C-alpha positions as CSV (number, residue, x, y, z in Angstrom):
1,Y,0.1,0.0,-0.1
2,T,2.9,2.3,0.2
3,G,3.2,2.7,-3.3
4,A,-0.4,3.7,-3.6
5,T,0.0,6.5,-1.0
6,M,3.1,8.1,-2.6
7,P,1.6,9.4,-5.7
8,I,-0.5,11.7,-3.1
9,I,3.0,13.1,-1.7
10,V,4.5,13.8,-5.3
11,I,1.1,15.8,-6.2
12,L,1.4,18.0,-3.1
13,A,5.3,18.3,-3.6
14,N,4.1,19.6,-7.3
15,I,1.9,21.8,-5.8
16,I,4.0,23.0,-3.6
17,F,7.2,23.5,-5.9
18,F,4.7,25.3,-8.3
19,M,3.3,27.7,-5.5
20,V,6.9,28.7,-4.1
21,E,8.0,29.6,-7.6
22,R,5.3,32.0,-8.1
23,M,6.2,33.6,-4.6
24,K,8.2,36.9,-4.3
25,E,11.8,36.4,-3.0
26,G,11.8,36.9,0.5
27,R,11.8,35.7,4.4
28,A,8.2,34.3,4.1
29,K,9.0,32.3,0.8
30,K,11.7,30.6,2.5
31,V,9.7,29.8,5.9
32,F,6.8,28.5,3.2
33,Y,9.6,26.5,1.5
34,V,11.4,24.8,4.5
35,S,7.9,24.0,6.5
36,S,6.4,22.5,3.7
37,I,9.4,20.1,2.6
38,I,9.2,19.5,6.6
39,L,5.7,18.8,6.6
40,L,6.1,16.7,2.9
41,F,8.7,14.4,4.7
42,L,6.3,13.8,7.8
43,G,3.5,13.1,5.6
44,M,5.8,10.6,3.5
45,S,6.9,9.1,6.9
46,L,3.1,8.7,8.4
47,F,1.9,7.1,5.3
48,T,5.0,4.2,5.2
49,Y,4.4,3.8,8.8
50,F,0.7,2.8,8.4
51,T,1.6,1.2,5.2
52,Y,4.7,-0.8,5.8
53,D,4.2,-4.6,4.9
54,T,7.8,-5.6,3.9
55,A,11.3,-4.0,4.0
56,M,10.3,-3.9,-0.2
57,S,7.0,-1.9,0.8
58,L,9.8,1.0,1.8
59,C,11.1,1.5,-2.0
60,P,8.1,3.9,-3.1
61,A,9.0,6.0,0.2
62,F,12.7,6.0,-0.9
63,G,11.9,6.6,-4.5
64,T,9.5,9.2,-3.7
65,F,12.3,10.8,-1.2
66,L,14.8,11.0,-4.6
67,F,12.3,12.5,-6.7
68,I,11.3,15.0,-4.5
69,V,15.1,15.8,-3.8
70,S,15.7,15.9,-7.3
71,L,13.3,18.6,-7.7
72,W,15.5,20.9,-5.6
73,Q,18.3,20.5,-8.0
74,K,19.8,23.2,-10.1
75,N,22.7,21.0,-11.7
76,S,21.2,18.6,-14.2
77,I,23.5,15.9,-13.8
78,V,22.4,15.8,-10.0
79,Y,18.9,16.1,-11.1
80,K,19.0,13.3,-13.5
81,L,21.1,11.1,-11.3
82,C,18.3,11.2,-8.4
83,G,16.0,10.3,-11.2
84,I,17.9,7.6,-12.5
85,L,18.4,6.3,-8.4
86,S,14.3,6.9,-8.2
87,C,13.9,4.7,-11.4
88,V,15.8,1.8,-10.6
89,V,14.1,1.5,-6.9
90,Y,10.7,1.6,-8.7
91,V,11.9,-0.9,-11.0
92,A,13.1,-3.3,-8.3
93,Y,9.8,-2.5,-6.3
94,N,7.7,-3.4,-9.5
95,I,9.7,-6.7,-10.2
96,Y,9.8,-7.7,-6.8
97,F,5.6,-7.5,-6.5
98,K,5.3,-8.8,-10.1
99,S,3.8,-5.5,-11.8
100,L,4.5,-6.5,-15.3
101,F,3.2,-3.0,-16.5
102,G,5.1,-1.2,-13.6
103,S,7.9,-3.1,-14.7
104,I,8.0,-2.2,-18.3
105,L,7.0,1.6,-17.7
106,E,9.4,2.2,-15.3
107,S,12.4,0.4,-17.4
108,M,11.4,2.4,-20.1
109,L,11.7,5.7,-18.1
110,L,15.1,4.6,-16.8
111,I,16.0,3.8,-20.4
112,F,15.3,7.2,-21.7
113,L,16.7,9.0,-18.3
114,L,20.1,7.1,-19.1
115,L,20.0,8.5,-22.7
116,G,19.3,11.7,-21.8
117,M,22.2,11.5,-19.3
118,I,24.5,10.5,-22.0
119,M,23.5,13.0,-24.5
120,D,24.1,15.6,-21.9
121,I,27.5,14.8,-21.1
122,V,28.2,14.2,-24.6
123,K,26.8,17.7,-25.1
124,R,29.0,19.2,-22.3
125,N,32.1,17.5,-23.7
126,K,31.6,19.0,-27.2
127,K,31.2,22.6,-25.6
128,I,34.5,22.1,-23.7
129,N,36.4,20.7,-26.5
130,A,35.1,23.7,-28.8
131,E,36.2,26.2,-26.1
132,E,39.7,24.5,-25.9
133,L,40.0,24.5,-29.5
134,L,39.0,28.2,-29.8
135,L,41.2,29.3,-26.8
136,Q,44.3,27.3,-28.5
137,R,44.0,29.4,-31.6
138,G,43.6,32.5,-29.5
139,K,40.1,33.5,-30.6
140,L,38.8,32.9,-27.0
141,V,39.3,35.6,-24.4
């Protein structure tokens, strides 16, 4: 049942992050943001406590935690790594509970996340190599 309750936390997290983006900078925004995150983790802990069945039932809570952490990241590599780890946890959870449809969808998501990560790394390397080439030719100051 933990897997069924975690989407509620994700929906709340998305609403909170949407609201935070619309707020003006200042102390009120920081207080709202921090208190919302604390409430999200308390809610996640509460749902997990009441729906705990086996050690594998903790996987959705851990995957949701990684997803929420990834939303805070400004670095795209860290964001994607958290997403990949979250996907791996959900794939293991779906395989353990023999959810064929969940396993297929999470596996596809994992593949696309890995491809996106590889494409991002290649793009960064090409940009770095182009800048080094221009520096060597003395055209980039």
